[in-house]
N, C-alpha and C positions, 0 to 999 in steps of 0.2 A: 630528410631525416639524418637524426645525427647518431651515427657509429660510433664506439670506442670497441677498439680491438686490440689486442697485444700486439707490438712490435716484433718487424721478425727479426732480430736478436734478442728480443727474452725468450720466443718459441725458440730459437739455437740454440739460445743457453741452458735453457731447461730440457733441452735435449740431449746435454750432453759436449756442447760445444763449447770451448772455453773460451776461443779466440773472437767470438761472433762480434762482425766486424759494422755498428750502427750504420757508419757512412756507407758504405757498402748494398747493405742490408736494407737501410730505409729511407734514406737520402736521397737513393739515386732515380730517379724514374716519377712515375706518377701514379703512386697505389691506388687514389679517390679516384683520377679517369679511366683509371682501370676499370676500377669497377661499378663506377660510368656507363662506359662501354657493355658493360656484362647487363647491366639494365635495359639499354638500350637492343641489346640483341633478344634479352628476351622478351620484351615489348612488343619488339618488331617480327620476332617465328613467332608473337602468340596473337598479334592481328590478323584477322581474317582477308583473304589474298583478296578481295574486295577494297577493304579500306588500305592494303598492302600499298595494292599498284595507284591509288588515287594519290598515296601520301606520295609516293616517286616520284608521282607528274605536277600534280601541284600543291605539296606540302611543304613547308619549308623546312630541313631538314633539322635535325638536332649534332651538333658533331663537340666533342670534348676536348678543350685546352689543356694548358697544364693546370697542376693545382697552383692555388692559390696559400700563402704563408713561407715559411709555417708561423701561426702564432700561437706561440709557444706559454700563454700565461692564458688559464681558463676565461677569464671573464676576455680575452682580446679573440678568440677563437667563437666563443659562443655568439659573439657580438656582429660577426661579418657571416655574411651572407652568403649565399648561391650565386656567381655569376652569371646571366644570362647577357648574350651581347648579337644581336643582329648586325648580319654585314651586310655592307653601303648597298649591294643590291638586294638583299632581303631575302638569298635565298636556303639562308646556312641562320642557326642560334647555335652561337656555341658556348658550354657552360663549364664553368670553371668550379671547383669546391676549393676553400678554408679547407686544409689540413693544418693539422698539431700533430708532433710528434716528440717524443724523447726516452733517449738513451737509458738503459738498466742503471746508469750513474745521475741520474737528473737530480737535483739538489732537495725536490722535496719529494722522501721515500714513496707516498702515496698516488704520483703520478708517473711513476719511473716505469718504463718500457710500454708504452704506449703507444697507440697508433689512433687518432679522429679525424672522421671524415664528415665531410656533409654528404650526402650521395639521396641521389637522382635514386624517387620512387619508381618501379616497373609499371609502374598502373599509374602514373605518373605520365610514364614515354605513349600507353596505351592510350588515352584520354587527348595527347599530344599529337599522336596519329590520324585516330578516330577526328578530330575537333579544330584543337587551337592548330594545327599546323595550317588549316586550311583556309584560314582567316583573310591571308595578304592575298593570296592569288586566288580562292577561288571561293571569295564569301560575298556577303550582298552585293558591295558595290562592283566585284566584278558581270552581277546579273545584270546591270545595268550601265554598262559601258560610257553610254552615250551622255547618262546623267550626272554619274557621279563625282564628274567635276564640279559641278553646282552644286555646292553643301546644303545650303537653304529647300533646295528643288527634290532633291536626294533625300532628304532628312524626311520632310514632307511625306514623299512614296511610301520610306517605308515605315511613318507609323501609320499612313492609310492601308499597307499590306500587313503590321503587328494586329492592329485594330481591329480588326473588319471580324 
């Protein structure tokens, strides 16, 4: 999802703080990753107990990485997508969100004082917990470990299983 928010600097200025520091308020930290962590927490807390246990035992875990950017020109931000990187041991998938942030002194008046993020839907987290995170360690390939390495035989077996 693409999100456009007022920057912290803009909010502070609207609240009457005259010397709101863009660098301290908006450039420090990873605001998009913070939002994505909230989505992850929400999805995890709303999954069933059984789904959470299975995810904890067999699922690839989402972890948030540093925000990407800033891509402070509209097209740059629009055409950069969220980055999903699987760890070498395949136990985690790191998510990085492209962001764009502009101070209230930005040269383009209509783009002043905003923070843009690509954010993870809480419902995508639910889907990840219930389904997609389980493919690597609890998918069909893991149901038949003795044949999973023989691609031809394994795919023939899957075809028989799926089309019966």
